[in-house]
C-alpha positions as CSV (number, residue, x, y, z in Angstrom):
1,M,21.9,4.1,4.5
2,C,24.7,1.6,3.9
3,S,24.4,-1.3,1.5
4,K,22.5,-4.3,2.9
5,S,22.3,-7.9,1.7
6,V,19.1,-10.0,1.4
7,V,19.1,-13.7,0.8
8,I,15.7,-14.7,-0.7
9,T,14.5,-18.0,0.5
10,P,11.1,-19.8,0.3
11,R,10.3,-18.0,3.6
12,S,10.9,-14.5,2.2
13,G,8.2,-11.9,2.2
14,L,7.8,-8.4,1.0
15,I,5.6,-6.0,3.0
16,L,4.3,-2.8,1.3
17,E,3.0,0.1,3.4
18,G,0.3,2.4,2.1
19,G,0.4,6.2,2.6
20,G,-1.5,7.6,-0.4
21,M,0.7,9.5,-2.8
22,R,3.8,8.8,-0.6
23,G,3.5,5.3,-2.2
24,I,5.4,6.8,-5.1
25,F,8.5,5.9,-3.1
26,T,7.4,2.3,-3.2
27,C,6.9,2.6,-7.0
28,G,10.6,3.5,-7.3
29,V,11.6,0.5,-5.1
30,L,9.5,-2.0,-7.1
31,D,10.6,-0.7,-10.5
32,N,14.2,-1.3,-9.3
33,F,13.3,-4.8,-8.2
34,M,11.7,-5.4,-11.6
35,D,14.7,-4.1,-13.4
36,R,16.8,-6.7,-11.5
37,E,14.2,-9.4,-11.7
38,I,13.9,-9.6,-7.9
39,R,10.8,-11.6,-6.8
40,F,9.6,-12.7,-3.4
41,P,7.6,-15.9,-2.7
42,Y,5.1,-13.8,-0.8
43,T,4.1,-10.1,-1.0
44,I,1.4,-8.3,1.0
45,G,0.3,-4.7,0.2
46,V,-1.9,-2.2,2.1
47,S,-3.9,0.6,0.4
48,A,-1.4,2.3,-2.0
49,G,0.9,-0.7,-1.4
50,A,-1.8,-3.0,-2.7
51,C,-2.2,-0.8,-5.9
52,N,1.6,-0.7,-6.5
53,G,2.0,-4.3,-5.6
54,L,-0.4,-5.4,-8.3
55,S,1.7,-3.9,-11.0
56,Y,4.8,-5.5,-9.5
57,M,3.1,-8.9,-9.5
58,S,2.1,-8.6,-13.2
59,G,5.6,-7.4,-14.0
60,Q,4.4,-4.1,-15.5
61,R,7.5,-2.0,-14.9
62,G,6.6,1.8,-14.8
63,R,2.9,1.3,-14.7
64,A,2.4,2.4,-11.1
65,K,4.7,5.4,-11.7
66,F,2.6,6.3,-14.7
67,S,-0.6,6.2,-12.5
68,N,0.9,8.3,-9.7
69,I,2.6,10.9,-11.9
70,D,1.5,11.1,-15.5
71,L,-2.1,10.2,-14.9
72,L,-2.3,12.6,-12.1
73,D,-0.8,15.4,-14.3
74,K,-3.3,14.8,-17.1
75,Y,-6.5,14.1,-15.1
76,R,-5.9,15.7,-11.7
77,Y,-7.8,12.8,-10.1
78,I,-7.4,14.0,-6.5
79,G,-9.2,16.9,-5.0
80,F,-12.2,18.3,-3.2
81,R,-14.1,18.8,-6.4
82,H,-14.3,15.0,-6.7
83,L,-15.4,14.8,-3.1
84,L,-18.2,17.4,-3.8
85,T,-19.3,15.9,-7.1
86,K,-18.8,12.1,-6.5
87,G,-18.5,11.8,-2.7
88,N,-15.0,10.6,-3.1
89,I,-11.8,12.6,-2.9
90,M,-10.3,10.5,-5.7
91,D,-11.8,9.7,-9.1
92,F,-12.1,5.9,-8.5
93,D,-13.9,5.5,-11.9
94,L,-10.8,6.6,-13.6
95,L,-8.4,4.7,-11.3
96,F,-10.2,1.4,-11.1
97,K,-12.1,1.3,-14.3
98,K,-10.7,3.3,-17.2
99,F,-7.0,3.0,-16.1
100,P,-6.8,-0.8,-15.8
101,Q,-9.2,-1.4,-18.7
102,E,-8.1,1.2,-21.3
103,I,-5.3,3.6,-20.4
104,V,-2.6,1.1,-19.3
105,P,-4.5,-2.2,-19.3
106,Y,-3.7,-4.5,-16.4
107,D,-2.1,-7.8,-17.4
108,Y,-4.5,-10.1,-15.6
109,A,-3.2,-13.1,-17.6
110,R,0.4,-12.6,-16.5
111,Y,-0.7,-12.0,-12.9
112,A,-2.7,-15.3,-13.0
113,R,0.4,-17.2,-14.2
114,C,2.8,-15.8,-11.6
115,E,3.8,-18.4,-9.0
116,E,4.3,-16.0,-6.1
117,R,1.6,-15.2,-3.6
118,F,0.1,-11.8,-3.2
119,E,-2.3,-10.6,-0.5
120,M,-4.1,-7.3,-0.2
121,V,-5.4,-5.9,3.1
122,T,-8.8,-4.4,3.8
123,T,-10.7,-3.5,6.9
124,E,-14.2,-4.9,7.4
125,C,-16.6,-2.3,8.6
126,A,-18.8,-4.6,10.7
127,T,-16.0,-6.0,12.8
128,G,-13.1,-3.5,12.4
129,N,-10.9,-6.5,11.7
130,A,-8.3,-6.8,8.9
131,C,-9.2,-9.0,6.0
132,Y,-6.5,-10.6,3.8
133,F,-7.5,-11.4,0.3
134,E,-5.6,-13.4,-2.3
135,E,-7.2,-13.4,-5.8
136,K,-5.6,-14.1,-9.2
137,L,-8.4,-15.3,-11.5
138,E,-11.5,-13.2,-11.1
139,E,-10.8,-9.8,-12.6
140,K,-13.8,-8.0,-11.0
141,R,-12.9,-9.4,-7.6
142,I,-9.3,-8.2,-7.9
143,I,-10.5,-4.7,-8.6
144,D,-13.1,-4.9,-5.8
145,I,-10.3,-5.9,-3.3
146,V,-7.8,-3.2,-4.3
147,R,-10.4,-0.6,-4.4
148,A,-11.6,-1.5,-0.9
149,S,-8.0,-1.5,0.3
150,S,-7.6,2.0,-1.0
151,S,-10.9,3.5,0.3
152,L,-9.7,6.0,2.9
153,P,-12.0,6.7,5.8
154,F,-14.1,9.9,5.8
155,V,-13.2,10.9,2.2
156,C,-14.0,7.7,0.2
157,P,-17.3,5.7,0.2
158,I,-17.5,2.3,1.7
159,A,-16.6,-0.4,-0.8
160,K,-17.7,-4.0,-1.0
161,V,-15.9,-7.3,-1.4
162,D,-18.0,-10.4,-1.7
163,G,-20.9,-8.3,-0.5
164,R,-19.1,-7.3,2.7
165,E,-18.5,-3.6,3.5
166,M,-14.9,-2.7,3.6
167,L,-12.6,0.3,3.9
168,D,-8.8,1.1,3.7
169,G,-6.7,-1.8,5.0
170,G,-4.5,0.6,6.9
171,I,-7.2,1.2,9.5
172,A,-6.8,-2.3,10.9
173,D,-3.3,-3.4,9.8
174,S,-1.0,-0.7,8.3
175,L,2.1,-2.8,8.5
176,P,1.2,-6.5,8.2
177,M,4.5,-8.1,9.2
178,A,2.7,-10.2,11.8
179,R,0.4,-11.5,9.0
180,A,3.5,-12.5,6.9
181,M,5.1,-14.2,9.9
182,A,1.9,-16.1,10.8
183,L,2.0,-17.6,7.3
184,G,5.6,-18.7,7.8
185,Y,7.3,-15.9,6.0
186,D,9.9,-14.7,8.6
187,N,12.7,-13.5,6.3
188,N,11.1,-10.2,5.3
189,V,11.8,-6.9,3.6
190,V,9.5,-4.1,4.6
191,V,9.0,-1.0,2.4
192,L,7.9,2.0,4.5
193,T,6.8,5.4,3.1
194,R,8.0,7.4,6.1
195,N,11.5,8.2,7.2
196,A,13.2,6.6,10.2
197,G,11.9,7.7,13.6
198,Y,8.5,8.8,12.3
199,R,5.6,8.3,14.8
200,K,2.0,9.3,14.6
201,S,0.4,11.4,17.3
202,E,-0.6,9.3,20.3
203,K,-3.9,11.2,20.5
204,P,-6.9,9.2,19.5
205,T,-8.3,10.1,16.1
206,M,-11.6,11.9,16.4
207,V,-14.5,10.2,14.6
208,P,-17.3,12.7,14.0
209,W,-20.7,11.3,15.1
210,P,-22.2,11.3,11.6
211,F,-19.5,8.8,10.4
212,Y,-19.9,5.1,10.7
213,R,-22.6,5.1,13.4
214,K,-23.6,1.6,12.4
215,Y,-20.1,0.3,12.9
216,P,-18.9,0.8,16.5
217,A,-16.0,-1.6,16.1
218,L,-14.8,0.4,13.1
219,R,-15.1,3.7,14.9
220,A,-13.0,2.2,17.8
221,K,-10.4,0.9,15.3
222,I,-10.1,4.4,13.7
223,R,-9.7,6.1,17.1
224,N,-6.9,3.8,18.1
225,R,-5.2,3.6,14.7
226,N,-2.3,5.9,15.6
227,M,-1.3,3.9,18.7
228,H,-1.5,0.6,16.8
229,Y,0.6,2.0,14.0
230,N,3.3,3.2,16.4
231,S,3.4,-0.2,18.1
232,Q,3.8,-1.9,14.7
233,I,6.7,0.5,13.8
234,E,8.4,-0.2,17.1
235,L,8.2,-3.9,16.5
236,I,9.7,-3.5,13.0
237,E,12.5,-1.3,14.2
238,E,13.3,-3.7,17.0
239,R,13.6,-6.6,14.6
240,E,15.6,-4.4,12.3
241,R,18.1,-3.7,15.1
242,R,18.4,-7.4,15.6
243,G,19.1,-8.0,11.9
244,E,15.9,-10.0,11.5
245,V,14.3,-7.8,8.9
246,V,15.5,-5.4,6.2
247,V,13.7,-2.1,6.0
248,I,13.7,0.2,3.0
249,R,12.5,3.7,3.8
250,P,13.0,7.3,2.7
251,E,16.1,8.8,4.2
252,R,14.9,12.4,4.4
253,P,11.8,13.7,6.2
254,I,8.9,13.3,3.9
255,V,7.6,16.5,2.1
256,V,5.0,14.6,0.1
257,G,1.5,14.6,1.5
258,R,-1.1,11.7,1.4
259,M,-2.9,13.7,-1.3
260,E,0.1,15.3,-2.9
261,R,-0.3,17.0,-6.3
262,D,3.1,18.5,-6.7
263,L,4.7,16.5,-9.5
264,D,8.3,17.6,-8.8
265,K,8.0,16.3,-5.2
266,L,6.5,13.0,-6.5
267,R,9.3,12.5,-9.0
268,A,11.9,13.2,-6.4
269,L,10.4,10.7,-4.0
270,Y,10.2,8.1,-6.8
271,D,13.9,8.6,-7.6
272,E,14.8,8.3,-4.0
273,G,13.0,4.9,-3.8
274,Y,14.7,3.6,-6.9
275,E,18.1,4.7,-5.7
276,I,17.8,3.3,-2.2
277,A,16.5,0.0,-3.5
278,S,19.5,-0.2,-5.8
279,R,21.8,-0.4,-2.7
280,I,20.2,-3.7,-1.6
281,N,22.3,-6.7,-2.6
282,F,20.2,-9.7,-3.3
283,L,21.9,-13.1,-3.0
């Protein structure tokens, strides 16, 4: 990837893809941005992108990396034992209670003071539609939103925001560039967690009958998620070819899985994110 230049204007947006533990790439990108004091008027994050984006918005450099590597090493918070004992493949009590309250406390005051906008994406179970939440003041609601955005289908329980049932934002809107543009942010940087040319299988995702029987719209959205994701990627790549968006992505095929627990792989992907972001010239 050659060096690229970005002029940050009042219409600049930063779009953060999810991808589970592949989001460690985004941690490297955002730590580089924080080291250089790079800020965007508007940022939107999905799932892991929402988690990592929160630490970026509060200016807590290294916090997201600590969560994804050091905390994983100590507590092993991902695995089927959590699914069997708590009905969740991740230890959400650790990630969304103990971590932000005790281990590396989240700086809610600094987040509340920041002038830039930050949205997090969830998927509403009843409608299957994407919901875009912006919250800086109510601490519990911030956690409710990011937890819902990160609640993967099938392996995490349904979460609630404002009493409404929600799941992972990536189901309905994995790459919310259209959302940014609808709000007037058309000078965007997109951080992807897959290498160039990646596409999901075009086959519909099977939704076993026991899952989400009360939510036919959600089931349909999950079935069609792969095709929707691919169409979003194609739009981003077309705008990238025309020079209308800057895309930061891994250069090598990804060897880190969504639920990766190999710390060496995670560290390497973090370093790659940091190094690639360092090549971007901000003007």
